[in-house]
VMD Tcl script that draws the C-alpha trace (Angstrom):
set ca {
  {118.43 125.87 122.31}
  {114.92 124.41 121.77}
  {113.87 121.51 123.74}
  {113.00 119.45 121.14}
  {116.20 119.82 119.43}
  {118.48 117.90 122.12}
  {116.17 114.62 121.16}
  {116.27 112.50 118.64}
  {113.64 110.19 117.58}
  {114.07 106.54 116.27}
  {111.18 104.86 114.10}
  {110.86 101.79 112.46}
  {107.60 101.17 109.92}
  {106.01 97.72 109.24}
  {104.54 98.24 105.97}
  {101.32 95.56 104.94}
  {100.40 95.41 101.42}
  {98.21 93.86 100.12}
  {99.28 91.32 96.62}
  {96.95 91.82 93.79}
  {96.33 87.47 93.05}
  {93.22 86.72 91.91}
  {92.45 84.63 94.28}
  {93.49 84.62 98.55}
  {95.98 83.27 99.74}
  {95.19 80.08 101.38}
  {91.87 79.02 99.24}
  {90.31 80.08 96.06}
  {88.03 83.00 97.13}
  {87.90 85.79 95.32}
  {90.37 88.30 96.52}
  {89.06 91.66 94.56}
  {88.40 94.78 96.70}
  {84.85 95.55 97.53}
  {81.99 93.23 96.74}
  {78.32 92.36 98.59}
  {79.61 91.92 102.41}
  {80.73 88.65 102.97}
  {80.34 86.98 99.70}
  {84.41 86.43 98.70}
  {84.22 83.84 101.59}
  {84.17 79.88 101.96}
  {84.52 77.03 104.70}
  {87.95 78.25 105.02}
  {87.73 81.68 104.85}
  {85.30 80.82 107.57}
  {87.41 78.33 109.70}
  {84.80 76.10 109.30}
  {86.07 72.72 111.34}
  {88.04 70.03 108.63}
  {88.69 72.64 106.28}
  {92.44 72.93 105.09}
  {94.57 75.55 103.33}
  {96.10 75.51 99.90}
  {99.04 78.08 99.27}
  {98.81 80.04 96.50}
  {102.40 80.31 94.39}
  {101.62 83.80 93.22}
  {101.97 84.74 96.83}
  {105.29 83.49 96.64}
  {106.46 84.86 93.29}
  {104.96 88.37 94.12}
  {106.69 88.25 97.75}
  {109.76 86.96 95.88}
  {109.73 89.97 93.46}
  {109.94 92.88 96.33}
  {112.47 90.81 98.40}
  {114.65 91.38 95.15}
  {113.75 94.72 94.88}
  {114.58 95.14 97.94}
  {118.07 93.57 97.72}
  {116.86 90.91 100.21}
  {118.08 87.78 100.88}
  {115.66 84.52 99.97}
  {115.31 82.09 102.43}
  {114.79 79.13 100.55}
  {113.24 76.62 103.59}
  {110.48 78.43 104.43}
  {108.17 77.25 107.17}
  {104.47 78.62 108.23}
  {103.14 79.37 111.21}
  {99.89 80.07 113.16}
  {99.51 83.75 114.67}
  {96.79 83.02 117.64}
  {94.99 85.87 119.08}
  {91.16 86.03 118.88}
  {89.45 89.48 117.01}
  {85.68 89.64 115.99}
  {86.91 89.37 112.19}
  {89.39 86.33 112.11}
  {87.06 83.91 111.77}
  {89.91 80.65 112.51}
  {91.15 82.73 115.19}
  {95.14 82.91 114.17}
  {96.36 84.38 110.95}
  {98.90 81.71 108.51}
  {101.75 83.84 108.75}
  {105.40 83.16 109.05}
  {107.62 83.60 112.33}
  {111.43 81.85 112.83}
  {111.56 82.02 108.37}
  {110.81 84.93 106.63}
  {110.76 84.78 103.28}
  {113.47 87.64 102.80}
  {115.76 89.30 104.53}
  {118.58 91.60 105.40}
  {117.32 93.85 102.55}
  {117.53 98.07 102.15}
  {115.86 100.37 99.47}
  {117.37 104.06 99.26}
  {115.89 107.10 100.28}
  {116.29 110.82 99.86}
  {117.85 113.20 97.25}
  {119.28 110.92 94.38}
  {122.93 111.61 94.26}
  {122.95 111.83 97.96}
  {120.26 109.08 99.59}
  {120.19 107.67 102.63}
  {120.02 103.39 103.01}
  {116.82 102.45 104.90}
  {117.96 98.41 106.32}
  {114.95 95.73 105.28}
  {114.66 93.81 108.36}
  {112.63 90.55 106.91}
  {109.45 90.69 104.81}
  {107.25 87.72 105.32}
  {103.89 86.59 103.97}
  {100.75 86.36 105.51}
  {96.90 86.30 105.49}
  {94.53 89.02 106.51}
  {91.96 89.74 109.30}
  {88.54 90.65 107.34}
  {86.89 94.30 108.79}
  {85.27 96.08 111.19}
  {83.03 98.23 110.42}
  {81.75 100.57 113.31}
  {80.08 104.09 111.75}
  {76.98 102.22 110.06}
  {75.14 101.18 112.79}
  {75.08 103.37 116.22}
  {75.00 100.17 118.04}
  {76.53 97.23 116.42}
  {79.74 96.73 114.75}
  {79.67 94.98 111.69}
  {81.75 92.53 110.21}
  {82.52 91.92 106.65}
  {84.94 89.01 106.07}
  {85.49 89.40 102.12}
  {89.01 90.90 102.97}
  {89.56 87.65 105.50}
  {93.30 85.84 104.36}
  {93.53 88.08 101.53}
  {97.49 87.39 100.62}
  {99.62 89.87 102.42}
  {103.48 90.71 102.33}
  {104.82 92.22 105.65}
  {108.04 94.92 105.05}
  {109.70 95.77 108.31}
  {112.20 98.26 108.25}
  {114.98 98.67 110.48}
  {114.83 101.16 113.06}
  {116.65 103.47 110.82}
  {114.49 106.44 110.13}
  {115.13 109.57 112.17}
  {112.18 111.97 111.00}
  {108.59 112.42 109.83}
  {110.12 113.09 106.55}
  {112.13 110.37 105.78}
  {109.25 108.18 106.96}
  {106.96 110.30 104.36}
  {109.74 109.38 101.45}
  {110.51 105.73 102.63}
  {106.35 104.90 102.47}
  {106.48 106.95 99.20}
  {109.30 104.84 97.94}
  {107.74 101.28 99.04}
  {104.77 102.60 97.06}
  {106.03 103.30 94.05}
  {107.87 99.91 93.84}
  {105.15 97.74 93.85}
  {103.35 99.70 92.16}
  {105.94 99.03 89.14}
  {106.11 95.46 89.86}
  {102.61 95.41 89.93}
  {101.84 93.51 93.52}
  {100.20 96.21 94.87}
  {97.62 98.77 93.77}
  {99.35 101.13 97.11}
  {95.62 102.79 98.08}
  {96.32 103.34 101.42}
  {92.62 104.98 101.37}
  {90.95 100.88 100.39}
  {93.58 99.40 102.67}
  {95.81 97.81 100.24}
  {99.15 99.72 101.59}
  {98.83 100.33 105.49}
  {101.83 101.11 107.81}
  {102.37 100.52 111.10}
  {104.46 102.62 112.63}
  {107.19 102.56 116.07}
  {108.16 105.72 117.75}
  {110.21 106.58 120.47}
  {112.61 109.31 121.54}
  {115.94 109.53 123.22}
  {118.70 112.16 123.92}
  {120.58 113.14 121.09}
  {124.04 111.90 122.99}
  {122.68 108.51 124.41}
  {122.89 105.28 122.56}
  {120.36 102.93 123.68}
  {117.12 103.52 122.30}
  {113.79 104.84 123.82}
  {110.53 102.89 124.78}
  {108.88 102.48 121.45}
  {105.07 103.33 120.75}
  {103.44 101.71 117.61}
  {100.67 104.15 115.81}
  {97.82 102.29 113.38}
  {95.30 103.34 111.63}
  {96.99 105.80 108.65}
  {95.43 105.68 105.82}
  {97.64 108.31 103.96}
  {101.25 108.66 103.90}
  {100.52 112.07 104.50}
  {98.72 111.03 107.81}
  {101.84 109.10 108.66}
  {103.94 111.79 108.81}
  {101.20 114.07 110.91}
  {101.08 111.28 112.99}
  {104.76 111.10 113.21}
  {105.18 114.52 114.24}
  {102.64 114.14 116.81}
  {103.95 111.07 119.15}
  {107.60 113.06 119.01}
  {105.92 115.63 119.96}
  {104.22 113.98 122.90}
  {106.81 111.58 123.85}
  {109.45 114.39 124.80}
  {106.87 117.00 126.25}
  {106.01 113.95 128.82}
  {109.68 112.39 129.74}
  {110.65 116.75 130.39}
  {107.31 116.70 132.41}
  {109.11 113.57 134.47}
  {106.56 111.39 132.77}
  {107.66 107.37 132.34}
  {106.99 105.83 128.43}
  {105.09 103.42 128.49}
  {104.89 100.40 125.08}
  {101.43 100.53 123.61}
  {99.65 100.56 120.98}
  {97.91 104.08 120.12}
  {95.44 104.96 117.21}
  {96.01 108.15 114.91}
  {92.47 110.35 114.73}
  {93.31 112.10 111.15}
  {90.41 114.94 112.58}
  {92.34 116.44 115.04}
  {95.69 115.13 114.11}
  {96.56 113.47 117.35}
  {96.78 109.63 118.30}
  {95.19 107.72 121.51}
  {96.15 104.89 123.74}
  {94.45 102.07 122.32}
  {95.90 98.82 124.24}
  {99.17 97.71 125.88}
  {101.41 96.26 123.51}
  {101.12 92.78 122.65}
  {104.45 90.98 122.77}
  {105.70 87.96 120.79}
  {104.82 85.23 123.29}
  {101.01 86.58 123.45}
  {100.52 85.84 119.56}
  {101.36 81.81 121.37}
  {103.05 81.02 117.82}
  {103.45 77.45 116.53}
  {104.45 75.42 113.05}
  {100.83 75.69 110.86}
  {99.80 72.01 111.13}
  {98.29 72.26 108.18}
  {101.09 73.27 105.32}
  {104.11 71.76 104.58}
  {107.82 73.96 104.49}
  {107.66 75.62 101.04}
  {110.83 75.29 99.02}
  {112.56 77.93 97.04}
  {114.73 76.91 94.35}
  {117.64 79.10 93.08}
  {115.44 78.58 89.63}
  {112.64 79.78 91.02}
  {114.35 82.87 91.62}
  {116.19 83.55 88.64}
  {112.49 83.22 86.86}
  {111.55 85.91 89.28}
  {114.24 88.22 88.35}
  {113.76 87.56 84.55}
  {110.13 89.60 85.38}
  {111.29 91.82 86.66}
  {110.99 95.74 85.68}
  {113.49 98.37 85.51}
  {112.59 99.63 88.77}
  {112.21 103.88 89.42}
  {116.12 104.09 90.99}
  {117.30 102.35 87.93}
  {115.01 104.25 86.08}
  {116.21 107.23 87.50}
  {120.05 107.01 86.66}
  {119.34 105.80 83.11}
  {117.09 109.40 82.46}
  {120.09 111.47 84.36}
  {123.50 109.74 83.48}
  {122.14 108.58 80.17}
  {119.95 111.04 78.52}
  {121.26 114.02 80.54}
  {118.06 114.70 81.86}
  {117.53 117.00 85.26}
  {116.50 115.39 88.77}
  {113.68 116.98 88.82}
  {112.31 115.70 85.53}
  {113.66 111.71 86.70}
  {111.50 111.71 89.41}
  {108.24 113.20 87.73}
  {109.07 110.59 85.18}
  {109.86 107.53 87.50}
  {107.08 108.77 90.31}
  {104.42 106.41 88.15}
  {104.99 103.41 86.51}
  {102.60 104.27 83.42}
  {104.30 107.44 83.09}
  {107.25 105.45 83.06}
  {106.19 103.12 80.43}
  {104.78 105.46 77.95}
  {108.34 107.67 78.19}
  {110.25 104.32 77.61}
  {107.73 104.19 74.72}
  {108.53 107.52 73.68}
  {111.73 107.49 73.29}
  {112.81 104.77 71.48}
  {111.55 106.87 68.57}
  {113.03 110.22 69.24}
  {116.52 111.21 70.40}
  {115.21 115.13 71.73}
  {114.89 113.57 75.11}
  {114.38 116.93 76.38}
  {111.54 117.17 74.53}
  {110.53 114.41 74.98}
  {109.97 114.66 78.81}
  {108.46 118.19 78.60}
  {105.65 116.97 76.33}
  {104.99 114.34 79.33}
  {105.91 116.25 82.48}
  {103.87 119.33 80.60}
  {100.94 119.03 78.54}
  {100.19 115.52 78.28}
  {100.02 115.49 82.23}
  {97.87 118.51 82.30}
  {95.46 116.92 80.43}
  {95.48 112.96 82.81}
  {95.65 116.23 86.14}
  {92.10 117.72 84.45}
  {90.69 114.78 83.20}
  {91.32 112.21 86.45}
  {92.58 109.81 83.78}
  {95.70 107.45 83.33}
  {98.12 108.53 81.13}
  {96.87 104.82 79.36}
  {94.11 106.45 78.37}
  {95.68 109.72 77.14}
  {94.49 109.61 73.46}
  {97.39 110.42 71.69}
  {99.71 108.11 70.76}
  {103.64 108.20 71.50}
  {103.58 108.48 67.52}
  {102.47 111.44 67.81}
  {104.19 113.18 70.24}
  {106.92 112.11 68.52}
  {105.96 113.84 65.12}
  {104.97 116.70 67.15}
  {108.43 116.95 68.10}
  {110.03 116.34 64.58}
  {107.29 119.20 63.39}
  {109.05 121.44 65.75}
  {112.89 120.90 66.03}
  {112.27 120.74 62.10}
  {110.69 123.92 61.93}
  {107.71 123.35 60.40}
  {105.73 124.50 62.97}
  {106.63 126.26 66.10}
  {105.41 125.24 70.17}
  {103.22 128.17 71.21}
  {101.47 127.12 67.56}
  {101.93 123.77 68.24}
  {100.22 123.98 71.84}
  {97.52 126.41 71.25}
  {95.94 124.83 68.13}
  {97.41 121.59 66.70}
  {97.58 119.83 70.16}
  {93.60 120.38 71.27}
  {92.51 119.93 67.88}
  {95.12 116.61 68.05}
  {92.87 115.07 71.10}
  {89.69 116.09 69.34}
  {90.38 114.22 66.35}
  {93.04 111.57 67.20}
  {93.40 109.45 64.97}
  {94.83 111.90 62.38}
  {98.38 112.43 62.05}
  {100.09 115.62 63.28}
  {101.62 117.19 60.24}
  {98.20 115.87 58.28}
  {96.51 118.18 60.28}
  {98.47 120.48 60.26}
  {98.57 120.91 57.24}
  {94.13 120.23 56.68}
  {94.12 123.75 59.55}
  {97.08 125.83 57.90}
  {99.08 125.37 60.70}
  {102.88 124.69 58.68}
  {105.50 127.43 59.44}
  {106.09 129.52 56.30}
  {109.50 129.28 55.15}
  {109.57 131.49 52.37}
  {112.16 134.01 52.88}
  {110.92 136.14 50.11}
  {107.58 136.43 51.42}
  {109.27 137.00 55.35}
  {111.73 139.42 53.37}
  {108.78 141.32 52.21}
  {106.84 141.02 55.89}
  {109.88 142.21 57.85}
  {110.37 145.44 55.48}
  {106.76 146.10 56.37}
  {107.02 145.68 59.59}
  {110.14 147.93 60.12}
  {108.26 150.38 57.78}
  {105.49 150.04 60.33}
  {107.89 151.26 63.75}
  {110.72 154.10 61.74}
  {110.84 155.66 65.33}
  {111.58 152.64 66.78}
  {114.12 151.45 63.81}
  {116.48 154.08 64.49}
  {116.14 153.60 68.95}
  {117.17 149.73 67.93}
  {120.36 151.59 65.60}
  {121.11 153.74 68.97}
  {121.42 150.45 71.07}
  {118.28 149.31 72.38}
  {118.00 145.90 70.70}
  {115.58 144.87 73.50}
  {112.97 146.32 70.28}
  {113.98 142.97 68.64}
  {110.93 141.52 70.23}
  {108.11 144.05 68.92}
  {109.76 144.03 65.28}
  {109.39 139.71 65.60}
  {105.64 139.85 66.96}
  {104.53 142.10 64.00}
  {106.11 140.54 61.75}
  {104.06 137.27 63.22}
  {101.77 138.62 63.85}
  {101.22 139.39 59.57}
  {102.45 135.90 58.83}
  {99.40 134.83 61.46}
  {102.15 133.11 63.31}
  {103.20 131.01 60.71}
  {106.42 132.84 59.83}
  {109.51 130.52 60.85}
  {111.16 132.31 63.68}
  {115.03 131.70 63.13}
  {114.22 132.78 59.10}
  {112.66 136.19 60.52}
  {114.92 136.77 62.82}
  {117.87 136.32 60.69}
  {116.54 138.70 57.95}
  {115.37 141.51 60.90}
  {118.87 141.42 62.17}
  {120.57 141.84 58.41}
  {117.90 144.85 57.65}
  {118.13 146.89 61.03}
  {122.23 146.00 61.13}
  {122.63 146.98 57.62}
  {123.08 143.60 56.55}
}
mol new
graphics top color blue
foreach p $ca { graphics top sphere $p radius 0.5 }
foreach p [lrange $ca 0 end-1] q [lrange $ca 1 end] { graphics top cylinder $p $q radius 0.2 }
display resetview
C-alpha cells in the first residue's frame, strides 16, 4: 500500500472576504480597490490620536446576508474587540474585530456533486477591518506601504475542520465565491485580494481520532493555488512524520512559482493578540426585524436555483451547474425562461453561442448585445419550423449580433432565411434529388437506409438550406418507400 494512503488530511479554511461597501468599516474613507497609493485615507484610517470610529451599517447588512446564506444563527448582542499586533501596514497597532461574539455562528454550506453533497460546517463569520498593504517588489531596498486598503470592511468565514482533501477545499472556496458574488457583497477576485484564504492543514493516521499538529498556509492568490498548497503540504507533513520528524505549529507562505510552502513564523496563539473590548464602539444590537429585512433582500442562491433547474425545468446537472456558476448568467436565464417554455433550448443557447461570445470578447453576459427577446424569437423561429438551427447559428445569429436593433424574424426575412414550407416546391426538389442518384435509390430500397442523409443533403442544397427538414424528410420517405 502507498504510505500516503494510510494518512488522512484534516483541513479547515479561513476565508477573508472584502465587502463591496462604498466606504470603510469605521470611517467615511473610500473603500474602492486601486487609486493612487495612500489617497483613500483620513485621520481615522491613519490612527491619529483623538479620532473615533463610526460603524458602517452596510457592513452589518452584508455580513448578515452571508450568514443567512450559510444557514447560520445570528448573534443578537455583538461586541467589538481590539486585536493587537504590530505591523507596518497597521497604523493603529490593532484591528477592530469581533472576538467573543461573532455575528454568525453554527452554519454550513454544501459542496460536491448534486444529490451527493457533503455538509461543511461554518464555525463563525465575524466582522473586522482590513490592514493596509506592504509592497516588497517595487523597490530593491525598501518595503513600500499603501494604506488605501486599511480599514476596508471584511468578514472572516471560518470553517469547521470538515474538509478531507485538496479537491474538497477547492470546491468549498468555489462555493463561497459563488455565494458572495450572488449576494453582491464581494467581487470574489482573489488576484486583487478581495477574497483571501488561509488554510489550516494537519495529517493523522486513518485509525487515529485526535487531530495532528496544524500548520497554517497563507499567501494564496487563486483557488487553484489553494489546492496546490494543500497538496504540497499534505506530502511535506507525511514525509516529515515518516522520517521521524515533529510537525510544529507554524505559519507558512505559499510560493506559486515552484508550488511549495516555506516557514514564516511560529503560529501565534489567541492570547498573543491581547484581545480586549473596543472602548470606542458600543454593543451592536441586532433585532428580528433587521434579520427579516435582510432576508427579504436575499436573491435566489445557487443551490436553490440548481434544484429549480433540475427538478422543475428538468435540465441536466451539467446545464444547471453552468447556469448557476455566475450570478449574471442566472439572471439572464431567469429572464429568458419567463418568455419561453422551451427551457432546454434556452439553456443550450446561453451555454453555447452566448457564452462563446462572452468568452471570445472577454465580456460579461450583461454586455451581450442581444436581449432575451432576441433569443426568445430565435427559439420560437426554430420551434415553429420557420428556420432551421444550422441557418440560425451560421447566418442569422451572427447577423443579429451586427444589427441588434433588428428583430430576429425581421432580419431573417430581410436575409431571405425563412424556411420553405411549400410542399409542392419541396416535392419537386425531392424528385430532382432522387433522379440525380438512381443507383443510390436502388441501394436504399435494398436496405441501405443511411442514404437518406444523401438525399436530404441534396434537397437542402438545392433549396439553399431553406427547405423545411420535416416536410422534406416526409416527402422523401413517401417516394422511396413507394408511398
